[in-house]
C-alpha positions in Angstrom: 15.2 -0.1 80.9 13.4 -0.6 77.7 13.2 -3.4 75.5 13.6 -2.0 71.3 12.2 -3.9 69.4 10.6 -5.0 65.0 7.4 -6.1 63.7 8.1 -8.9 62.0 5.7 -11.3 59.4 8.4 -14.0 59.4 10.8 -15.2 62.1 10.3 -14.2 65.9 11.4 -13.6 69.2 7.9 -13.1 71.0 4.6 -13.1 69.8 2.1 -10.3 71.8 -0.4 -12.4 73.8 -3.2 -10.6 73.2 -3.3 -10.0 69.2 -0.5 -13.0 68.1 1.7 -9.7 66.2 5.7 -11.5 66.2 8.5 -8.9 67.0 12.5 -9.5 67.0 13.8 -8.4 70.8 16.8 -6.7 69.7 17.9 -5.5 72.8 18.3 -8.7 74.4 20.6 -11.0 71.3 22.6 -7.2 71.1 23.4 -7.4 75.4 23.5 -11.4 75.6 20.8 -10.7 78.3 18.8 -13.7 79.8 16.5 -14.6 76.5 13.7 -16.1 79.3 13.4 -13.1 81.3 13.1 -10.9 78.5 10.9 -12.3 76.2 9.1 -12.5 79.5 9.6 -8.6 80.3 8.5 -8.1 76.3 5.2 -9.8 76.8 4.0 -8.3 79.2 4.3 -5.0 78.2 3.0 -6.0 74.8 0.2 -7.3 76.6 0.2 -3.5 78.1 -0.4 -2.0 75.1 -3.6 -3.6 75.0 -4.9 -1.9 77.3 -8.8 0.2 77.6 -6.9 3.5 77.4 -5.1 2.3 74.3 -5.9 3.4 70.7 -8.7 0.8 68.9 -6.7 1.0 66.2 -3.5 -0.7 65.9 -2.0 -0.7 68.9 1.6 -1.9 67.8 4.0 1.2 65.7 4.7 -0.4 62.5 8.9 0.0 63.0 10.9 0.1 66.0 9.8 0.4 68.7 11.1 1.0 72.2 9.2 -1.2 75.0 9.8 0.4 79.0 10.4 -2.4 81.1 10.5 -0.4 84.4 10.7 -3.9 86.2 13.1 -5.6 84.1 16.3 -5.0 86.1 14.6 -7.2 88.9 12.9 -9.8 86.8 16.4 -10.5 85.5 18.6 -12.7 87.5 22.6 -11.4 88.7 25.1 -13.1 87.1 27.1 -15.8 88.6 30.9 -14.1 88.2 29.2 -11.4 89.4 30.8 -11.2 93.9 27.8 -9.7 95.4 29.2 -9.5 99.2 27.9 -11.8 102.1 24.2 -13.1 102.2 
């Protein structure tokens, strides 16, 4: 799964915990996902862009970009109206 992000200097949904840049999360609002889990996954992915293997210049793209989030589906709780079978 991927989270679409748009860098912004004014209002933002999530901030990179390393550099403090703000981003609007486009995917989260259009798909009605659980915003807390989406934001947590986005913050982790944004911080991961600062790993030593990253370029020393500007780490985050200037335009819209997708954050690949492998563990997104496991981070989100199941919606309460979906029956998952006997426990």
